[in-house]
TORKOL-4160 file (C-alpha; in steps of 0.2 Angstrom, whole numbers, padded with zeros to 4 digits, m for minus):
311
<pt num="1" X="m0638" Y="0599" Z="0141"/>
<pt num="2" X="m0635" Y="0617" Z="0140"/>
<pt num="3" X="m0644" Y="0629" Z="0156"/>
<pt num="4" X="m0649" Y="0647" Z="0151"/>
<pt num="5" X="m0639" Y="0657" Z="0162"/>
<pt num="6" X="m0651" Y="0669" Z="0165"/>
<pt num="7" X="m0661" Y="0656" Z="0177"/>
<pt num="8" X="m0647" Y="0648" Z="0186"/>
<pt num="9" X="m0638" Y="0665" Z="0188"/>
<pt num="10" X="m0655" Y="0675" Z="0195"/>
<pt num="11" X="m0652" Y="0671" Z="0214"/>
<pt num="12" X="m0633" Y="0677" Z="0214"/>
<pt num="13" X="m0638" Y="0692" Z="0206"/>
<pt num="14" X="m0651" Y="0697" Z="0222"/>
<pt num="15" X="m0636" Y="0694" Z="0233"/>
<pt num="16" X="m0626" Y="0705" Z="0223"/>
<pt num="17" X="m0641" Y="0721" Z="0223"/>
<pt num="18" X="m0645" Y="0718" Z="0244"/>
<pt num="19" X="m0625" Y="0711" Z="0249"/>
<pt num="20" X="m0612" Y="0722" Z="0260"/>
<pt num="21" X="m0597" Y="0724" Z="0249"/>
<pt num="22" X="m0580" Y="0719" Z="0253"/>
<pt num="23" X="m0566" Y="0720" Z="0241"/>
<pt num="24" X="m0551" Y="0706" Z="0243"/>
<pt num="25" X="m0534" Y="0705" Z="0236"/>
<pt num="26" X="m0525" Y="0692" Z="0232"/>
<pt num="27" X="m0505" Y="0691" Z="0230"/>
<pt num="28" X="m0495" Y="0678" Z="0222"/>
<pt num="29" X="m0481" Y="0674" Z="0238"/>
<pt num="30" X="m0464" Y="0674" Z="0230"/>
<pt num="31" X="m0462" Y="0656" Z="0230"/>
<pt num="32" X="m0477" Y="0656" Z="0216"/>
<pt num="33" X="m0483" Y="0641" Z="0226"/>
<pt num="34" X="m0497" Y="0649" Z="0236"/>
<pt num="35" X="m0508" Y="0665" Z="0238"/>
<pt num="36" X="m0509" Y="0679" Z="0252"/>
<pt num="37" X="m0527" Y="0686" Z="0254"/>
<pt num="38" X="m0527" Y="0704" Z="0259"/>
<pt num="39" X="m0543" Y="0714" Z="0264"/>
<pt num="40" X="m0546" Y="0732" Z="0260"/>
<pt num="41" X="m0555" Y="0739" Z="0274"/>
<pt num="42" X="m0555" Y="0757" Z="0271"/>
<pt num="43" X="m0559" Y="0767" Z="0257"/>
<pt num="44" X="m0574" Y="0756" Z="0251"/>
<pt num="45" X="m0586" Y="0771" Z="0254"/>
<pt num="46" X="m0604" Y="0772" Z="0250"/>
<pt num="47" X="m0600" Y="0780" Z="0232"/>
<pt num="48" X="m0588" Y="0766" Z="0228"/>
<pt num="49" X="m0601" Y="0752" Z="0234"/>
<pt num="50" X="m0615" Y="0759" Z="0222"/>
<pt num="51" X="m0602" Y="0760" Z="0207"/>
<pt num="52" X="m0597" Y="0744" Z="0211"/>
<pt num="53" X="m0615" Y="0734" Z="0214"/>
<pt num="54" X="m0620" Y="0744" Z="0197"/>
<pt num="55" X="m0604" Y="0737" Z="0189"/>
<pt num="56" X="m0607" Y="0719" Z="0195"/>
<pt num="57" X="m0626" Y="0718" Z="0192"/>
<pt num="58" X="m0620" Y="0725" Z="0173"/>
<pt num="59" X="m0607" Y="0711" Z="0172"/>
<pt num="60" X="m0621" Y="0698" Z="0178"/>
<pt num="61" X="m0634" Y="0703" Z="0165"/>
<pt num="62" X="m0621" Y="0702" Z="0150"/>
<pt num="63" X="m0622" Y="0683" Z="0155"/>
<pt num="64" X="m0640" Y="0683" Z="0155"/>
<pt num="65" X="m0640" Y="0675" Z="0137"/>
<pt num="66" X="m0626" Y="0664" Z="0139"/>
<pt num="67" X="m0628" Y="0646" Z="0140"/>
<pt num="68" X="m0621" Y="0637" Z="0156"/>
<pt num="69" X="m0610" Y="0619" Z="0150"/>
<pt num="70" X="m0604" Y="0607" Z="0162"/>
<pt num="71" X="m0585" Y="0609" Z="0163"/>
<pt num="72" X="m0577" Y="0596" Z="0151"/>
<pt num="73" X="m0558" Y="0597" Z="0148"/>
<pt num="74" X="m0560" Y="0591" Z="0130"/>
<pt num="75" X="m0569" Y="0606" Z="0124"/>
<pt num="76" X="m0565" Y="0627" Z="0123"/>
<pt num="77" X="m0579" Y="0638" Z="0129"/>
<pt num="78" X="m0589" Y="0647" Z="0116"/>
<pt num="79" X="m0592" Y="0666" Z="0117"/>
<pt num="80" X="m0607" Y="0665" Z="0121"/>
<pt num="81" X="m0605" Y="0651" Z="0135"/>
<pt num="82" X="m0600" Y="0647" Z="0153"/>
<pt num="83" X="m0591" Y="0632" Z="0162"/>
<pt num="84" X="m0599" Y="0627" Z="0176"/>
<pt num="85" X="m0589" Y="0617" Z="0190"/>
<pt num="86" X="m0592" Y="0613" Z="0209"/>
<pt num="87" X="m0581" Y="0619" Z="0222"/>
<pt num="88" X="m0575" Y="0601" Z="0224"/>
<pt num="89" X="m0572" Y="0599" Z="0207"/>
<pt num="90" X="m0562" Y="0614" Z="0203"/>
<pt num="91" X="m0553" Y="0611" Z="0219"/>
<pt num="92" X="m0556" Y="0629" Z="0225"/>
<pt num="93" X="m0560" Y="0624" Z="0244"/>
<pt num="94" X="m0546" Y="0634" Z="0252"/>
<pt num="95" X="m0551" Y="0649" Z="0241"/>
<pt num="96" X="m0569" Y="0649" Z="0247"/>
<pt num="97" X="m0565" Y="0647" Z="0265"/>
<pt num="98" X="m0557" Y="0664" Z="0262"/>
<pt num="99" X="m0569" Y="0672" Z="0253"/>
<pt num="100" X="m0583" Y="0667" Z="0263"/>
<pt num="101" X="m0576" Y="0678" Z="0278"/>
<pt num="102" X="m0566" Y="0692" Z="0272"/>
<pt num="103" X="m0568" Y="0702" Z="0288"/>
<pt num="104" X="m0556" Y="0690" Z="0295"/>
<pt num="105" X="m0542" Y="0693" Z="0283"/>
<pt num="106" X="m0527" Y="0705" Z="0285"/>
<pt num="107" X="m0529" Y="0722" Z="0280"/>
<pt num="108" X="m0520" Y="0726" Z="0264"/>
<pt num="109" X="m0507" Y="0739" Z="0267"/>
<pt num="110" X="m0496" Y="0750" Z="0252"/>
<pt num="111" X="m0481" Y="0737" Z="0257"/>
<pt num="112" X="m0493" Y="0722" Z="0249"/>
<pt num="113" X="m0492" Y="0730" Z="0232"/>
<pt num="114" X="m0474" Y="0727" Z="0229"/>
<pt num="115" X="m0479" Y="0709" Z="0228"/>
<pt num="116" X="m0487" Y="0702" Z="0213"/>
<pt num="117" X="m0506" Y="0705" Z="0213"/>
<pt num="118" X="m0515" Y="0689" Z="0205"/>
<pt num="119" X="m0533" Y="0694" Z="0206"/>
<pt num="120" X="m0548" Y="0704" Z="0217"/>
<pt num="121" X="m0563" Y="0700" Z="0222"/>
<pt num="122" X="m0579" Y="0709" Z="0225"/>
<pt num="123" X="m0587" Y="0698" Z="0240"/>
<pt num="124" X="m0606" Y="0702" Z="0242"/>
<pt num="125" X="m0613" Y="0695" Z="0258"/>
<pt num="126" X="m0630" Y="0695" Z="0264"/>
<pt num="127" X="m0634" Y="0684" Z="0282"/>
<pt num="128" X="m0635" Y="0666" Z="0275"/>
<pt num="129" X="m0628" Y="0669" Z="0257"/>
<pt num="130" X="m0612" Y="0676" Z="0248"/>
<pt num="131" X="m0605" Y="0677" Z="0233"/>
<pt num="132" X="m0587" Y="0683" Z="0226"/>
<pt num="133" X="m0584" Y="0690" Z="0207"/>
<pt num="134" X="m0566" Y="0689" Z="0204"/>
<pt num="135" X="m0556" Y="0696" Z="0191"/>
<pt num="136" X="m0538" Y="0693" Z="0187"/>
<pt num="137" X="m0527" Y="0708" Z="0190"/>
<pt num="138" X="m0514" Y="0714" Z="0175"/>
<pt num="139" X="m0507" Y="0730" Z="0183"/>
<pt num="140" X="m0506" Y="0740" Z="0198"/>
<pt num="141" X="m0503" Y="0758" Z="0196"/>
<pt num="142" X="m0490" Y="0766" Z="0206"/>
<pt num="143" X="m0488" Y="0782" Z="0209"/>
<pt num="144" X="m0467" Y="0788" Z="0203"/>
<pt num="145" X="m0458" Y="0797" Z="0190"/>
<pt num="146" X="m0463" Y="0799" Z="0171"/>
<pt num="147" X="m0480" Y="0792" Z="0177"/>
<pt num="148" X="m0495" Y="0807" Z="0178"/>
<pt num="149" X="m0507" Y="0798" Z="0189"/>
<pt num="150" X="m0521" Y="0807" Z="0199"/>
<pt num="151" X="m0533" Y="0804" Z="0213"/>
<pt num="152" X="m0550" Y="0811" Z="0212"/>
<pt num="153" X="m0552" Y="0818" Z="0231"/>
<pt num="154" X="m0563" Y="0831" Z="0239"/>
<pt num="155" X="m0566" Y="0839" Z="0221"/>
<pt num="156" X="m0549" Y="0842" Z="0215"/>
<pt num="157" X="m0536" Y="0831" Z="0207"/>
<pt num="158" X="m0523" Y="0826" Z="0217"/>
<pt num="159" X="m0506" Y="0818" Z="0215"/>
<pt num="160" X="m0505" Y="0801" Z="0225"/>
<pt num="161" X="m0491" Y="0801" Z="0238"/>
<pt num="162" X="m0474" Y="0792" Z="0233"/>
<pt num="163" X="m0481" Y="0776" Z="0244"/>
<pt num="164" X="m0499" Y="0776" Z="0236"/>
<pt num="165" X="m0505" Y="0763" Z="0226"/>
<pt num="166" X="m0519" Y="0766" Z="0214"/>
<pt num="167" X="m0530" Y="0750" Z="0207"/>
<pt num="168" X="m0538" Y="0749" Z="0192"/>
<pt num="169" X="m0555" Y="0739" Z="0193"/>
<pt num="170" X="m0561" Y="0732" Z="0177"/>
<pt num="171" X="m0580" Y="0732" Z="0173"/>
<pt num="172" X="m0581" Y="0712" Z="0168"/>
<pt num="173" X="m0577" Y="0697" Z="0179"/>
<pt num="174" X="m0569" Y="0681" Z="0176"/>
<pt num="175" X="m0576" Y="0670" Z="0188"/>
<pt num="176" X="m0592" Y="0668" Z="0199"/>
<pt num="177" X="m0590" Y="0660" Z="0216"/>
<pt num="178" X="m0601" Y="0655" Z="0230"/>
<pt num="179" X="m0601" Y="0641" Z="0243"/>
<pt num="180" X="m0603" Y="0627" Z="0231"/>
<pt num="181" X="m0603" Y="0633" Z="0213"/>
<pt num="182" X="m0588" Y="0641" Z="0202"/>
<pt num="183" X="m0595" Y="0648" Z="0185"/>
<pt num="184" X="m0580" Y="0652" Z="0173"/>
<pt num="185" X="m0582" Y="0665" Z="0159"/>
<pt num="186" X="m0564" Y="0666" Z="0155"/>
<pt num="187" X="m0555" Y="0649" Z="0157"/>
<pt num="188" X="m0538" Y="0656" Z="0152"/>
<pt num="189" X="m0538" Y="0667" Z="0169"/>
<pt num="190" X="m0544" Y="0651" Z="0179"/>
<pt num="191" X="m0530" Y="0641" Z="0173"/>
<pt num="192" X="m0517" Y="0655" Z="0176"/>
<pt num="193" X="m0522" Y="0657" Z="0193"/>
<pt num="194" X="m0527" Y="0642" Z="0201"/>
<pt num="195" X="m0520" Y="0627" Z="0190"/>
<pt num="196" X="m0504" Y="0619" Z="0197"/>
<pt num="197" X="m0492" Y="0620" Z="0183"/>
<pt num="198" X="m0478" Y="0610" Z="0193"/>
<pt num="199" X="m0491" Y="0597" Z="0194"/>
<pt num="200" X="m0497" Y="0596" Z="0177"/>
<pt num="201" X="m0478" Y="0596" Z="0171"/>
<pt num="202" X="m0475" Y="0581" Z="0182"/>
<pt num="203" X="m0489" Y="0571" Z="0173"/>
<pt num="204" X="m0483" Y="0575" Z="0156"/>
<pt num="205" X="m0471" Y="0559" Z="0155"/>
<pt num="206" X="m0482" Y="0545" Z="0160"/>
<pt num="207" X="m0495" Y="0553" Z="0147"/>
<pt num="208" X="m0484" Y="0552" Z="0133"/>
<pt num="209" X="m0479" Y="0535" Z="0138"/>
<pt num="210" X="m0499" Y="0530" Z="0139"/>
<pt num="211" X="m0497" Y="0534" Z="0121"/>
<pt num="212" X="m0484" Y="0523" Z="0118"/>
<pt num="213" X="m0490" Y="0510" Z="0127"/>
<pt num="214" X="m0506" Y="0512" Z="0116"/>
<pt num="215" X="m0496" Y="0509" Z="0100"/>
<pt num="216" X="m0490" Y="0524" Z="0097"/>
<pt num="217" X="m0471" Y="0523" Z="0096"/>
<pt num="218" X="m0461" Y="0540" Z="0095"/>
<pt num="219" X="m0445" Y="0542" Z="0089"/>
<pt num="220" X="m0439" Y="0558" Z="0098"/>
<pt num="221" X="m0450" Y="0557" Z="0114"/>
<pt num="222" X="m0439" Y="0566" Z="0125"/>
<pt num="223" X="m0442" Y="0583" Z="0114"/>
<pt num="224" X="m0461" Y="0580" Z="0115"/>
<pt num="225" X="m0461" Y="0580" Z="0133"/>
<pt num="226" X="m0451" Y="0596" Z="0134"/>
<pt num="227" X="m0461" Y="0605" Z="0122"/>
<pt num="228" X="m0477" Y="0600" Z="0131"/>
<pt num="229" X="m0471" Y="0604" Z="0148"/>
<pt num="230" X="m0467" Y="0621" Z="0143"/>
<pt num="231" X="m0485" Y="0626" Z="0136"/>
<pt num="232" X="m0499" Y="0626" Z="0147"/>
<pt num="233" X="m0511" Y="0623" Z="0132"/>
<pt num="234" X="m0501" Y="0609" Z="0124"/>
<pt num="235" X="m0503" Y="0601" Z="0143"/>
<pt num="236" X="m0521" Y="0605" Z="0142"/>
<pt num="237" X="m0524" Y="0597" Z="0124"/>
<pt num="238" X="m0512" Y="0582" Z="0130"/>
<pt num="239" X="m0524" Y="0578" Z="0145"/>
<pt num="240" X="m0539" Y="0580" Z="0133"/>
<pt num="241" X="m0531" Y="0566" Z="0123"/>
<pt num="242" X="m0529" Y="0554" Z="0138"/>
<pt num="243" X="m0545" Y="0557" Z="0143"/>
<pt num="244" X="m0553" Y="0553" Z="0127"/>
<pt num="245" X="m0556" Y="0535" Z="0127"/>
<pt num="246" X="m0552" Y="0532" Z="0109"/>
<pt num="247" X="m0533" Y="0531" Z="0110"/>
<pt num="248" X="m0534" Y="0512" Z="0105"/>
<pt num="249" X="m0542" Y="0516" Z="0088"/>
<pt num="250" X="m0530" Y="0528" Z="0083"/>
<pt num="251" X="m0515" Y="0518" Z="0073"/>
<pt num="252" X="m0500" Y="0524" Z="0062"/>
<pt num="253" X="m0508" Y="0519" Z="0047"/>
<pt num="254" X="m0523" Y="0530" Z="0051"/>
<pt num="255" X="m0511" Y="0544" Z="0054"/>
<pt num="256" X="m0502" Y="0542" Z="0039"/>
<pt num="257" X="m0519" Y="0543" Z="0030"/>
<pt num="258" X="m0524" Y="0558" Z="0038"/>
<pt num="259" X="m0507" Y="0566" Z="0034"/>
<pt num="260" X="m0511" Y="0563" Z="0015"/>
<pt num="261" X="m0528" Y="0568" Z="0016"/>
<pt num="262" X="m0526" Y="0584" Z="0025"/>
<pt num="263" X="m0511" Y="0587" Z="0017"/>
<pt num="264" X="m0502" Y="0590" Z="0034"/>
<pt num="265" X="m0484" Y="0591" Z="0037"/>
<pt num="266" X="m0476" Y="0574" Z="0032"/>
<pt num="267" X="m0462" Y="0576" Z="0044"/>
<pt num="268" X="m0473" Y="0570" Z="0058"/>
<pt num="269" X="m0471" Y="0553" Z="0054"/>
<pt num="270" X="m0454" Y="0544" Z="0050"/>
<pt num="271" X="m0447" Y="0527" Z="0050"/>
<pt num="272" X="m0466" Y="0521" Z="0055"/>
<pt num="273" X="m0465" Y="0532" Z="0071"/>
<pt num="274" X="m0472" Y="0548" Z="0076"/>
<pt num="275" X="m0458" Y="0562" Z="0076"/>
<pt num="276" X="m0458" Y="0578" Z="0085"/>
<pt num="277" X="m0456" Y="0593" Z="0072"/>
<pt num="278" X="m0453" Y="0609" Z="0081"/>
<pt num="279" X="m0459" Y="0618" Z="0067"/>
<pt num="280" X="m0477" Y="0610" Z="0068"/>
<pt num="281" X="m0475" Y="0608" Z="0086"/>
<pt num="282" X="m0495" Y="0608" Z="0087"/>
<pt num="283" X="m0497" Y="0593" Z="0073"/>
<pt num="284" X="m0496" Y="0577" Z="0084"/>
<pt num="285" X="m0509" Y="0584" Z="0097"/>
<pt num="286" X="m0521" Y="0589" Z="0086"/>
<pt num="287" X="m0520" Y="0574" Z="0076"/>
<pt num="288" X="m0522" Y="0565" Z="0091"/>
<pt num="289" X="m0535" Y="0576" Z="0097"/>
<pt num="290" X="m0547" Y="0573" Z="0082"/>
<pt num="291" X="m0545" Y="0591" Z="0076"/>
<pt num="292" X="m0546" Y="0587" Z="0057"/>
<pt num="293" X="m0564" Y="0582" Z="0053"/>
<pt num="294" X="m0574" Y="0581" Z="0037"/>
<pt num="295" X="m0592" Y="0588" Z="0037"/>
<pt num="296" X="m0608" Y="0576" Z="0032"/>
<pt num="297" X="m0615" Y="0589" Z="0023"/>
<pt num="298" X="m0603" Y="0597" Z="0011"/>
<pt num="299" X="m0588" Y="0585" Z="0012"/>
<pt num="300" X="m0577" Y="0600" Z="0017"/>
<pt num="301" X="m0563" Y="0596" Z="0028"/>
<pt num="302" X="m0560" Y="0606" Z="0044"/>
<pt num="303" X="m0546" Y="0608" Z="0058"/>
<pt num="304" X="m0557" Y="0611" Z="0072"/>
<pt num="305" X="m0554" Y="0619" Z="0089"/>
<pt num="306" X="m0569" Y="0616" Z="0099"/>
<pt num="307" X="m0580" Y="0601" Z="0100"/>
<pt num="308" X="m0595" Y="0594" Z="0108"/>
<pt num="309" X="m0598" Y="0575" Z="0107"/>
<pt num="310" X="m0617" Y="0571" Z="0099"/>
<pt num="311" X="m0623" Y="0554" Z="0104"/>
């Protein structure tokens, strides 16, 4: 059952209001296999700290009326929902070890900004508690030719020096992390930053084999494997299908009836087998993810993108 965010996030909001602020930057390593963390030691003055705290509290209060839902791979986040996962479940133990003691991190220098900035975190610390508000970073402004960028310093606008990077911080955050819990406001950011795409790709052939072993022959299996491996959202959907627990109930005959009833592309079946069609590349996954439903009240038929199981 969903829990109101106002109750669960209240203690976190108190840490934000009274904690010491550190700003941590995370850069993707060139190999894309790891993350390097840097601490902004300078320039976090009292004025910036006050603005950062105000921004963070405003962002937290925006979530007061949200529902906190336990993470399920089989559903998408609603517009007024947060996913909750433990740090262990989310696989973020290494991240927590970095954020809980930002003072031991190396200082950021302008050379770091030549790398790919993945995210930043506002870390608020009290003697016996801490919390990090994290945001995926999309842009670092770099002073240079054809760019009119200025820094407001000492009551005047000053053009940045050639080696100075200007960060832009947003007024929203994608994840809230503390020692034990992770609250996800934007699942796409979580997946982009922390999902091991290569590991997901490696699982796809075995997952497709499970469909075949479950009685769903696939005519052009390699093409379906390649399509799924090229798209993280398709891999997510395939994972939900494998985890669904109902694969043994699906048959080719049921799929044929579904195609006729919902007037789907007939190319999805060929010679009694599933056939992956690049023009309708999502259709097989949508059918197997049970995305075509009929209302018991209006008898209308729907294609859905988010489902909550009701028992």
